[in-house]
VEXPADREN-105681 format. One record per residue (C-alpha): residue number from 0; y, z, x. Coordinates in steps of 0.5 Angstrom, whole numbers, plus 2048, in hexadecimal, padded with zeros to 3 digits. Each point is the difference from the previous one (the first is absolute). Layout:
// VEXPADREN-105681
  pos   c2   c3   c1
  NUM    Y    Z    X
...
This chain:
// VEXPADREN-105681
  pos   c2   c3   c1
    0  7C2  7FD  7A7
    1  7F9  7FE  7FF
    2  7FD  802  806
    3  806  7FD  805
    4  801  804  806
    5  807  803  802
    6  803  7FE  807
    7  800  806  805
    8  808  800  801
    9  801  800  808
   10  806  7FD  801
   11  7FD  7F9  7FF
   12  803  7F9  7FE
   13  7FC  7FB  7FC
   14  801  7F9  7FF
   15  7FE  7FA  7FC
   16  7FE  7FA  805
   17  7FE  7F9  800
   18  7FA  7FF  7FB
   19  802  806  7FC
   20  7FD  805  805
   21  802  807  800
   22  801  802  807
   23  803  807  804
   24  805  7FE  805
   25  802  805  806
   26  803  7FF  807
   27  7FB  801  806
   28  802  803  807
   29  802  7F9  803
   30  805  800  7FA
   31  7FD  7FA  7FC
   32  7FF  800  7F9
   33  7F9  800  7FE
   34  7FC  800  7F9
   35  7FA  802  7FE
   36  7FC  7FD  7FA
   37  7FF  805  7FA
   38  7FD  7FA  7FC
   39  800  7F9  801
   40  802  7FE  7F9
   41  802  804  7FB
   42  7FF  7FB  7FB
   43  807  7FF  7FD
   44  807  7FF  802
   45  804  806  801
   46  808  801  801
   47  805  805  7FF
   48  7FB  805  803
   49  802  808  801
   50  7FC  806  801
   51  800  806  7FB
   52  7FF  807  802
   53  7FD  803  7FA
   54  7F9  7FC  800
   55  801  7FD  807
   56  7FF  7F9  7FE
   57  804  7F9  801
   58  803  7FD  7FA
   59  802  7F9  800
   60  802  7FA  7FB
   61  7FD  7F9  800
   62  805  7FB  801
   63  7FD  7FB  7FB
   64  7FD  804  7FA
   65  804  806  801
   66  7FA  805  800
   67  801  807  802
   68  7FB  802  806
   69  7FD  806  803
   70  7FD  7FF  806
   71  7FC  806  804
   72  7FE  801  807
   73  7FA  7FB  800
   74  804  7FB  7FD
   75  7FD  800  7F9
   76  805  7FE  7FB
   77  801  802  7F9
   78  804  7FD  7FB
   79  804  805  7FC
   80  805  7FC  7FB
   81  804  7FA  7FF
   82  807  803  800
   83  805  7FD  7FB
   84  804  7FD  806
   85  804  7F9  800
   86  7FB  7FB  801
   87  805  7FB  803
   88  802  804  806
   89  7FC  801  806
   90  7FF  807  803
   91  7FF  801  807
   92  804  806  802
   93  7FD  807  7FD
   94  7FF  807  802
   95  7FE  807  7FD
   96  805  806  7FF
   97  7FE  806  805
   98  7FE  804  7F9
   99  7FB  7FB  7FE
  100  802  7FF  7F9
  101  804  7F9  801
  102  7FE  7F9  802
  103  806  7FC  802
  104  801  7F9  801
  105  805  7FA  801
  106  800  7FA  7FC
  107  803  7F9  803
  108  801  7FA  7FD
  109  7FF  7FA  805
  110  801  805  806
  111  806  804  7FD
  112  7FF  807  7FD
  113  802  801  7F9
  114  7FD  806  7FD
  115  7FD  807  803
  116  7FA  802  7FC
  117  7FD  807  7FF
  118  7F9  801  7FE
  119  7FE  807  7FD
  120  7F9  802  804
  121  800  807  7FE
  122  800  7FF  7F8
  123  7FA  7FB  801
  124  803  7FB  7FB
  125  804  7FD  806
  126  807  7FF  7FC
  127  805  7FB  803
  128  807  802  801
  129  805  7FA  802
  130  806  801  804
  131  805  7FB  802
  132  800  7FE  808
  133  805  7FA  801
  134  802  800  807
  135  7FE  7F9  802
  136  7FA  803  804
  137  7F9  7FE  802
  138  7FD  806  801
  139  7F9  800  804
  140  7FE  807  800
  141  803  807  7FE
  142  7FE  807  802
  143  802  807  7FE
  144  802  805  805
  145  7FA  806  7FF
  146  806  805  801
  147  806  7FE  7FC
  148  7FD  7FB  7FB
  149  805  7FB  803
  150  7FE  7F9  7FE
  151  800  7FB  806
  152  7FF  7F8  800
  153  801  7FA  804
  154  803  7FA  7FD
  155  7FE  7FA  804
  156  806  7FC  7FD
  157  805  804  804
  158  7FB  802  805
  159  802  807  7FF
  160  7FE  807  7FE
  161  803  804  7FA
  162  7FF  806  7FC
  163  800  800  7F8
  164  801  805  7FB
  165  7FC  7FE  7FA
  166  804  7FF  7FA
  167  806  7FD  803
  168  800  7F9  801
  169  803  800  807
  170  7FD  801  807
  171  803  803  806
  172  7FF  7FB  806
  173  800  801  807
  174  802  7FB  805
  175  7FB  7FA  802
  176  7FA  801  805
  177  7FF  7FD  806
  178  800  7F9  800
  179  7F9  7FF  803
  180  7FD  805  7FB
  181  7FD  7FF  7F9
  182  7FD  806  7FC
  183  7FB  7FF  7FA
  184  7FE  807  7FF
  185  802  807  800
  186  7FD  807  801
  187  801  807  802
  188  7FD  805  805
  189  7FF  808  7FE
  190  806  801  805
  191  804  7FC  7FB
  192  801  7FB  805
  193  801  7F9  7FD
  194  7FC  7F9  803
  195  800  7F9  7FE
  196  7FB  7FB  801
  197  801  7F9  801
  198  801  7FB  806
  199  805  7FF  806
  200  802  7FB  805
  201  801  7FB  7FA
  202  7F9  801  7FD
  203  7FC  800  807
  204  7FD  807  800
  205  7FF  805  7FA
  206  803  806  801
  207  802  807  7FE
  208  807  802  800
  209  803  807  800
  210  806  800  7FB
  211  806  804  800
  212  801  803  7F9
  213  807  801  801
  214  802  7F9  803
  215  7FA  7FC  7FE
  216  7FF  7FD  807
  217  7F9  7FF  803
  218  7FD  801  806
  219  7FA  7FD  803
  220  7FB  805  800
  221  7F9  7FC  801
  222  7FE  7F9  800
  223  7F9  7FC  7FF
  224  7FE  7F9  7FE
  225  802  7FD  7FA
  226  7FD  804  7FA
  227  801  7FD  7F9
  228  800  806  7FA
  229  803  7FF  7F9
  230  801  808  7FF
  231  800  807  803
  232  800  807  7FF
  233  800  806  804
  234  7FE  807  7FF
  235  805  805  802
  236  7FE  806  7FC
  237  7FB  803  805
  238  800  805  806
  239  802  7FD  806
  240  801  803  807
  241  804  7FE  806
  242  800  802  807
  243  805  7FE  805
  244  801  803  807
  245  807  800  804
  246  801  7FD  805
  247  7FB  7FB  7FF
  248  800  7FF  807
  249  7FF  806  804
  250  7FF  802  808
  251  7FB  805  802
  252  802  807  800
  253  805  7FF  7FA
  254  801  803  7F9
  255  7FE  7FC  7FA
  256  802  801  7F8
  257  7FB  7FE  7FB
  258  803  7FF  7F9
  259  7FB  800  7FA
  260  803  7FD  7FA
  261  7FC  802  7F9
  262  801  7FB  7FA
  263  7FD  803  7FA
  264  802  7FB  7FA
  265  7FA  802  7FB
  266  805  804  7FC
  267  7FD  807  801
  268  7FF  805  806
  269  7F9  7FF  804
  270  7FD  807  803
  271  7FB  802  805
  272  801  7FA  804
  273  7FE  800  807
  274  805  7FD  806
  275  7FC  7FE  806
  276  803  7FC  807
  277  7FC  800  806
  278  804  7FD  806
  279  7FD  7FD  806
  280  7FE  804  807
  281  806  801  803
  282  804  802  7FA
  283  801  806  7FD
  284  804  803  7FA
  285  805  806  801
  286  7FD  805  7FB
  287  805  7FF  7FA
  288  804  807  7FD
  289  801  7FD  7F9
  290  7FA  7FD  7FC
  291  802  7FC  7FA
  292  7FE  800  7F9
  293  7FD  807  800
  294  7FA  7FE  805
  295  7FD  804  805
  296  7FF  7FE  807
  297  7F9  800  804
  298  801  803  806
  299  7F9  7FF  803
  300  801  7F9  801
  301  801  7FD  807
  302  808  7FF  802
  303  7FF  7F8  7FF
  304  7FE  801  7F9
  305  804  802  7FA
  306  7FD  803  7F9
  307  804  803  7FA
  308  7FC  802  7FA
  309  801  801  7F9
  310  807  7FC  800
  311  803  7FF  7F9
  312  803  7F9  800
  313  806  800  7FC
  314  803  7FA  7FC
  315  804  7FB  804
  316  802  7FF  807
  317  7FF  806  805
  318  801  800  808
  319  7FC  805  804
  320  801  800  808
  321  7FC  802  806
  322  802  801  807
  323  7FB  7FD  805
  324  7FF  7FF  808
  325  7FD  7FA  804
  326  7FD  803  807
  327  800  7FC  806
  328  7FB  7FA  7FE
  329  7FF  7F9  801
  330  805  7FA  7FE
  331  7FD  7FE  7FA
  332  800  7FF  7F8
  333  7FD  805  7FC
  334  7FF  801  7F9
  335  7FE  805  7FB
  336  800  801  7F8
  337  801  806  7FC
  338  7FC  801  7F9
  339  801  803  7F9
  340  7FA  802  7FD
  341  7FE  803  7F9
  342  805  7FB  7FD
  343  7FE  7FE  7F9
  344  7FB  7FB  7FF
  345  804  7FB  7FC
  346  805  800  807
  347  7FA  7FF  805
  348  7FE  807  802
  349  802  7FF  807
  350  806  7FD  802
  351  801  7FD  807
  352  807  801  803
  353  804  7FA  801
  354  805  7FE  806
  355  807  7FE  7FD
  356  802  7FD  806
  357  7FB  7FA  7FF
  358  7FF  7FC  7FA
  359  7F9  801  800
  360  7FD  804  7FA
  361  7FC  807  802
  362  800  7FF  807
  363  800  805  806
  364  806  803  803
  365  802  7FC  806
  366  802  804  806
  367  801  7FD  807
  368  800  804  806
  369  804  7FC  805
  370  801  802  808
  371  805  7FE  805
  372  7FD  7FA  804
  373  806  7FF  804
  374  806  805  802
  375  805  7FB  7FE
  376  801  7FA  7FB
  377  805  7FB  7FF
  378  802  7FC  7FA
  379  805  7FA  7FE
  380  803  800  7F9
  381  805  7FB  7FD
  382  805  801  7FA
  383  806  7FD  7FD
  384  806  802  801
  385  803  805  7FB
  386  7F9  801  7FD
  387  7FB  806  802
  388  7FA  800  803
  389  7FA  805  7FF
  390  7FD  802  807
  391  7F9  803  7FE
  392  7FC  805  804
  393  7FB  802  7FC
  394  7FB  7FE  805
  395  802  806  804
  396  7FF  806  7FC
  397  805  804  7FC
  398  803  805  806
  399  805  7FB  802
  400  807  800  804
  401  804  7FA  7FF
  402  806  7FF  805
  403  805  801  7FA
  404  7FD  807  7FE
  405  7FC  7FD  7FB
  406  7F9  803  7FF
  407  7FD  7FB  7FA
  408  7FB  7FB  801
  409  805  7FB  7FE
  410  807  7FF  801
  411  805  7FB  7FE
  412  804  7FD  806
  413  806  7FB  7FE
  414  803  7FE  807
  415  7FD  7FD  807
  416  7FD  805  805
  417  7FA  803  803
  418  7FD  806  7FC
  419  7FB  804  803
  420  7FC  806  7FD
  421  7FB  805  803
  422  7FA  801  7FC
  423  7FC  806  802
  424  7FA  804  7FE
  425  7FC  806  802
  426  7FD  7FC  805
  427  804  7FA  802
  428  806  7FD  800
  429  803  7F8  800
  430  807  7FD  801
  431  802  7FA  7FC
  432  805  7FC  800
  433  803  7FA  7FB
  434  805  7FB  803
  435  804  7FE  7F9
  436  804  7F9  801
  437  804  7FD  7FA
  438  803  7F9  7FE
  439  805  7FE  7FB
  440  7FD  7FF  7F9
  441  803  7FB  7FB
  442  804  806  7FC
  443  803  806  801
  444  803  805  7FB
  445  802  807  803
  446  804  806  7FF
  447  804  803  806
  448  803  807  800
  449  806  803  804
  450  804  806  800
  451  807  7FF  802
  452  802  804  804
  453  7F9  802  803
  454  803  807  803
  455  803  804  7FB
  456  802  807  7FE
  457  7FE  805  7FA
  458  805  800  7FA
  459  802  7F9  801
  460  7FF  7F9  7FD
  461  7FC  7FA  803
  462  7FE  7F9  7FE
  463  7F9  7FE  7FF
  464  800  7F8  801
  465  7FA  7FC  7FD
  466  7FF  7F9  803
  467  7FC  7FB  7FB
  468  7FD  7FA  803
  469  7FD  7FB  7FB
  470  7FE  7F9  803
  471  7FA  7FF  7FC
  472  803  7FA  7FD
  473  802  802  7F9
  474  804  806  7FD
  475  7FC  806  7FE
  476  801  804  7F9
  477  7FF  807  7FE
  478  800  803  807
  479  801  807  801
  480  803  804  806
  481  7FE  807  800
  482  802  805  805
  483  7FE  808  800
  484  805  803  805
  485  7FF  806  805
  486  801  807  7FD
  487  807  802  800
  488  802  7F9  7FF
  489  803  7FD  7F9
  490  802  7FA  7FD
  491  808  7FF  7FF
  492  801  7F9  7FE
  493  7FF  7F8  802
  494  805  7FD  805
  495  7FE  7F9  800
  496  7FB  7FD  7FC
  497  800  7F8  7FF
  498  7F9  800  7FC
  499  800  800  7F8
  500  7FC  806  7FF
  501  801  807  7FD
  502  800  807  802
  503  7FB  804  7FD
  504  803  806  7FD
  505  7FE  808  7FF
  506  7FC  800  807
  507  800  806  804
  508  806  800  805
  509  7FC  7FE  806
  510  7FD  7FA  7FD
  511  803  7F9  800
  512  7FD  7FB  7FB
  513  802  7F9  7FF
  514  7FD  7FC  7FB
  515  7FF  7F9  7FD
  516  803  7FD  807
  517  801  7F8  801
  518  7FE  7FF  807
  519  803  7FA  801
  520  7FE  7FC  807
  521  803  801  806
  522  803  807  803
  523  805  805  7FD
  524  801  807  800
  525  801  806  7FB
  526  804  806  803
  527  7FF  807  7FD
  528  804  806  801
  529  7FC  807  801
  530  802  807  801
  531  7FD  804  805
  532  800  808  7FE
  533  7FF  806  804
  534  7FA  7FE  804
  535  7FC  802  806
  536  802  7FC  806
  537  7FB  7FB  803
  538  7FC  7F9  7FF
  539  800  7FD  7F9
  540  7FC  7FA  7FE
  541  800  7FC  7FA
  542  7FD  7FA  7FC
  543  801  7FC  7FB
  544  7FC  7FC  7FC
  545  801  7F9  7FC
  546  7FB  7FF  7FA
  547  7FE  7FB  7FB
  548  7FF  7FA  804
  549  7FA  7FB  7FE
  550  7F9  803  801
  551  7FE  7FA  805
  552  806  801  805
  553  7FF  808  800
  554  803  804  7FA
  555  804  805  805
  556  804  800  806
  557  801  806  804
  558  807  800  804
  559  801  7FF  807
  560  804  803  805
  561  803  7F9  804
  562  802  804  806
  563  7F9  801  802
  564  7FA  7FB  802
  565  7FC  804  7FB
  566  7FE  7FD  7F9
  567  801  803  7FB
  568  803  807  802
  569  804  805  7FE
  570  807  800  801
  571  802  806  805
  572  807  803  800
  573  802  807  803
  574  804  806  7FD
  575  804  804  805
  576  802  807  7FF
  577  7FD  807  801
  578  7FB  803  7FC
  579  804  807  7FE
  580  807  803  802
  581  7FD  800  807
  582  7FA  7FE  805
  583  7FE  802  807
  584  7FE  7FA  804
  585  7FC  803  806
  586  800  7FB  806
  587  7FE  801  808
  588  804  7FE  806
  589  7FC  7FE  806
  590  802  801  807
  591  805  7FB  803
  592  801  7FC  7F9
  593  806  7FF  7FC
  594  7FE  802  7F9
  595  803  7FC  7FA
  596  801  804  7FA
  597  800  7FB  7FA
  598  803  802  7F9
  599  800  7F9  7FD
  600  7FA  801  7FC
  601  803  805  7FC
  602  807  7FC  7FE
  603  806  7FC  802
  604  805  805  801
  605  800  806  805
  606  804  805  803
  607  7FD  804  806
  608  802  807  803
  609  804  7FD  805
  610  804  7FB  7FB
  611  7FC  7FA  802
  612  7FF  7FB  7FA
  613  7FB  7FC  803
  614  7F9  7FF  7FD
  615  7FD  803  807
  616  801  804  806
  617  7FD  801  807
  618  7FE  807  803
  619  7FD  803  806
  620  7FF  807  7FE
  621  7FC  804  7FB
  622  804  803  7FA
  623  801  7FF  7F9
  624  805  7FA  7FE
  625  802  800  7F9
  626  803  7FA  7FC
  627  803  7FF  7F9
  628  7FD  7FA  7FC
  629  806  7FE  7FB
  630  7FC  7FB  7FC
  631  7FB  801  7FA
  632  801  805  7FA
  633  803  806  804
  634  802  801  807
  635  7FA  802  805
  636  7FE  803  807
  637  7FB  7FD  805
  638  7FF  805  805
  639  7FD  7FD  807
  640  7FC  806  803
  641  7FF  7FD  807
  642  7FB  804  804
  643  7FD  7FF  807
  644  7FA  7FB  800
  645  7F9  801  804
  646  800  7FC  806
  647  7FC  7FA  802
  648  800  7FC  807
  649  7FB  7FB  802
  650  7FF  7FD  807
  651  7FC  7FD  805
  652  7FE  802  807
  653  801  7F9  803
  654  804  7FB  7FD
  655  7FB  7FA  801
  656  7F9  7FF  802
  657  7FC  7FA  803
  658  7F9  7FD  7FD
  659  7FC  7F9  801
  660  800  7FC  7FA
  661  7FA  802  7FB
  662  800  807  803
  663  803  806  7FB
  664  804  806  801
  665  801  806  7FC
  666  807  802  7FF
  667  801  807  800
  668  807  802  7FF
  669  803  808  801
  670  802  803  7F9
  671  804  806  800
  672  801  802  7F8
  673  802  807  7FD
  674  7FE  7FE  7F9
  675  7F9  800  7FD
  676  801  7F9  7FD
  677  7FF  7FA  805
  678  800  7F8  7FE
  679  7FF  7FB  805
  680  802  7F9  800
  681  7FF  7FB  806
  682  803  7F9  800
  683  7FB  7FA  802
  684  804  7FA  801
  685  7FA  7FC  801
  686  7FD  802  7F9
  687  7F9  802  802
  688  800  803  807
  689  800  807  7FE
  690  7F9  804  7FD
  691  805  803  7FB
  692  807  801  7FF
  693  801  807  7FD
  694  7FB  804  805
  695  803  804  806
  696  7FC  7FC  806
  697  7FE  7F9  7FE
  698  7FC  7FB  804
  699  804  7FA  802
  700  7FD  7FA  802
  701  806  7FB  801
  702  7FF  7F9  803
  703  807  7FF  803
  704  805  805  802
  705  803  804  7FA
  706  804  806  7FF
  707  7FE  805  7FB
  708  804  805  7FC
  709  7FE  806  7FD
  710  804  804  7FB
  711  7FE  807  7FE
  712  803  804  7FA
  713  7FF  807  7FE
  714  804  800  7F9
  715  806  802  803
  716  802  7FC  806
  717  7FD  7FA  803
  718  7FF  7FE  808
  719  7FE  7F9  803
  720  7FE  7FE  807
  721  7FD  7F9  803
  722  7FB  7FF  805
  723  7FF  7F9  803
  724  7F9  7FD  802
  725  7FF  7FB  805
  726  7FA  7FB  7FF
  727  7FE  7FC  806
  728  7FE  7F9  7FD
  729  7FC  7FD  806
  730  7FA  7FC  7FF
  731  7FB  803  805
  732  7FA  7FC  800
  733  7FB  7FF  805
  734  7FD  7F9  801
  735  7FB  7FF  805
  736  800  7F9  804
  737  7F9  800  802
  738  7F9  803  7FE
  739  7F9  7FF  802
  740  7FB  800  7FB
  741  7FA  801  804
  742  7FD  806  7FC
  743  801  805  805
  744  804  804  7FB
  745  806  800  804
  746  806  7FB  7FE
  747  7FB  7FC  7FB
  748  805  7FE  7FB
  749  807  7FD  7FF
  750  804  804  7FB
  751  807  803  7FF
  752  802  807  801
  753  806  805  7FE
  754  801  807  7FF
  755  804  7FE  7FA
  756  7FD  7FE  7F9
  757  800  7F8  7FF
  758  7FC  7FB  7FD
  759  7FE  7F9  803
  760  800  7FB  7FA
  761  7FD  7FB  804
  762  7FD  7FF  807
  763  7FE  7F9  802
  764  7FD  7FE  807
  765  800  7F9  803
  766  7FC  7FC  805
  767  804  7FB  805
  768  7FF  7FA  7FB
  769  803  804  7FA
  770  7FA  802  7FC
  771  7FF  807  7FD
  772  7FB  804  803
  773  801  806  7FD
  774  804  803  7FA
  775  801  806  7FC
  776  805  803  7FA
  777  803  807  7FF
  778  7FD  803  806
  779  802  807  802
  780  803  802  807
  781  7FC  804  805
  782  7FA  7FD  7FD
  783  7FB  7FC  805
  784  7FB  7FE  7FA
  785  806  7FC  7FD
  786  802  7FC  806
  787  7FC  7FA  804
  788  7FA  802  803
  789  800  7FA  805
  790  7FB  7FC  7FC
  791  800  7F9  7FD
  792  7FA  7FE  7FB
  793  7FC  806  803
  794  801  7FE  807
  795  805  803  805
  796  806  7FC  801
  797  801  7FC  807
  798  804  804  805
  799  807  7FD  800
  800  807  801  7FC
  801  801  800  7F8
  802  806  800  7FC
  803  801  805  7FA
  804  805  800  7FA
  805  801  807  7FC
  806  804  802  7FA
  807  801  808  800
  808  804  804  7FB
  809  803  807  803
  810  801  806  7FC
  811  806  7FF  7FE
  812  7FE  7F9  7FC
  813  803  7FB  806
  814  7FB  7FB  802
  815  800  7FC  806
  816  7FC  7FA  803
  817  7FD  801  807
  818  7FD  7FB  804
  819  7FD  800  808
  820  7FA  7FF  804
  821  7FA  804  802
  822  7FB  7FE  805
  823  7F8  801  800
  824  7FE  803  806
  825  7F8  800  802
């Protein structure tokens, strides 16, 4: 290599920039693309650049002379040969195969690809072999996947990624990328993730995109000012470490999970590696019971320091998980970084971990500790009718309880309403409310699902009805309806199908799959006959799916039960019957109450012991009451076993109390209960006058006359009673008609007095000519210092009569404007 210095492969990306500069590209913690200059001018033009694993050098070709170059870590260039390539073509896309043996380039004529060429690097003679490549493409870069050797390319003509197998003329093209994005380079990292470099926002910013290798879709990953490049190459054949914490936002006194992902793409195992990770103060590792890769845990370190020695990192991608705990520490963003030591020198000796959540490279793992600054929060959100909305509660930790029973950090909602959650940690909790509103958007494609009848029996047949609605403005082709029926239900036949479609054969008996459906505009219905087997009774739920819609409008629709206000929700129906030959239902009879024995949950045809065929009977006596259920697979018996219930009674010692407005009173009902269980529920018609609604003795502060009811229950019986509170709403305010501001300590101030709370919003005093001599706002009753001291401009006011005006707000919120006279006496 004539003294050339190999690169240290640490997952870098190298680019050829303006004026033939060799640069190293990375992403900083601010999520911006940055470049560091290795050599300002390498002295030659280079294109079709790739990284070779065997000598750790960059290879490229001169677009004019077609000379083959080798570039080292200092930007020094060596001319290896002038391969026998077609001199009439331009070569701007190239890469080296992962084994390092072959340099692959694509030749184009006036911007259209015509050949794929391979140059043998292993022989030293640089033999060239040509392959047909006539796809009408204009490839700007290619790259080999480091794991499976799959060749990827980007066609600027069709604005799409593709895959290709060398030796075949055709490509496998993906859909065009997002219309604002352009790609000029491709590279991979050690984890096998694929990235594209180019521009976004119609060329206004340079960008790195994450590329979906199964769809070719681009997701904006990082941006910067415009960086002009001619080619790029990456080095994924390295040792890398990702360190990810879950949840990313935690609350004090909660658990965390650290996942380390080891990528070893050196082609061989690496032994004697040391893993170290020190967490900030207040964090601690829970000692792991499983140690990976034959390593040894150092038990002498502090509890916030993880040290595992003598690791042998296998080839490929491996994960290792450690549990941790965050103590009661301040709200802040904390960071930590793990390291791998004793890595081979050609891979850098020491590997710093990378946080895969961010676009930055080799950045410390971000850990945010949040605290609940408030007891409750409220948000408003909007969605289109017929669509869904993601409610994100990741800012509140991972110990969440939504009002719909979900515990995930994100939930998808499909209907308007108020969604609430309670977030807790070991130290605190917060209540969060999301008010979701909606409006009609331009189109709807939906599937509704009904079961008719929605109450049925085992060993019967039922109709599954699918209602399809398409007002998207055009017919939709190649649509699929899929429904996996509940256990015990089997498909019989299609009763009604107005659509062109095919029933998929050879499926399990509980799967209904209708393919190649032409979904025309409007609303129509498919009816399917379904058999109900010998299954246990109870509530059943079912969902169907509409698949194959255009990606831009959402590929899949989940069925909705049109009888509910939720969207989309499972269609609910009820299977009646008795689970077995007979069942005993224990029930309890309360004193002086007629007990209704209802058999309608078990069937539609009945025969009671007294000959009655009604679905329910009444009783006031304990005993056994058998009823034959004549529906379903076999006749069954339901026995209602009636026992005497534990008594409960509630009353007040007097029927009513009287209080003055602003006063409070404790309500103390007398409760007799012979059971161990007790629940209490008060009814407050004014909504906010009781201190609690489920306690035995709430504090009542009503503003006007009110009747409270209380209901007590012991799990068997219920009793209730009433109590009336009479409120005296008289406004008792004492306003003096004279005072003597002579400083004798007696009657020196003119102010308002009352035994009840109120606020004087404004208080003005006028002389006989109508001029204001005193004014104050937001004064309190009974506070002499907020009244008039009889002074005018620092002197005692002349004796005489003065007029006053005041606006007073009372305890119940009512306001009154008052006026009068006051006399100053000597």
